[in-house]
C-alpha angles and dihedrals in degrees: 000000000000123000089249091053091048090050091050091049091049090052090052094048094049091200128114113249125215120199109222115218126200122195106329095240093053124104115235109247095240090053091047087057092057104272117135129214118186096299095312111145103161139019086255089063088061091061096046116104090264093043093052090056088053092047091053089058091069112006136063093201150357131245107206125181108259091241089062091057096041105033116219136193124224114246117232088220119028116233115219090335094310110127103182142054123208113243092218091240134108114225111251093230088075092066091049093050092047092047088054090057097246120146118238124214113171130201146252124359108181135163099226112109096240089059094050133074139211117253116250085264091058100254122129110260114227123222088250093052092047092050091048091051093048093045091073093048108041141038095234147343139226107228144161087222107063092162090060092044091053090052092048094049097047 
């Protein structure tokens, strides 16, 4: 589909579109099945300078996995079911996406241990702490805990 056709379809739909992004090194399923999309090979390509220009031709925002925004390292030994530790950094793609004027809604904040991470200091991060951290970085979150998200975003 050409950029002009996508733009025409977007105008007909009259709804904002958000491009979901899995881990940045992953290949989107349609591309893995042989489709091609303007040189995009991974989700990370979509948040490069060239990819952001392409995103802006059809989307008003991105929906990255929270681990793409707040990089994490896998633990050699899980602690209380938690398998990752936050690096303490924010991925640079976030600044590029924000500078381009795209909205950011991350997914999924959940309370179960295997969805959470340790802080860079090695302490388990609570749902509330994760929401508070994300609040200052993104426009919204997908969560199984809307009550906590409302508190964090007020």
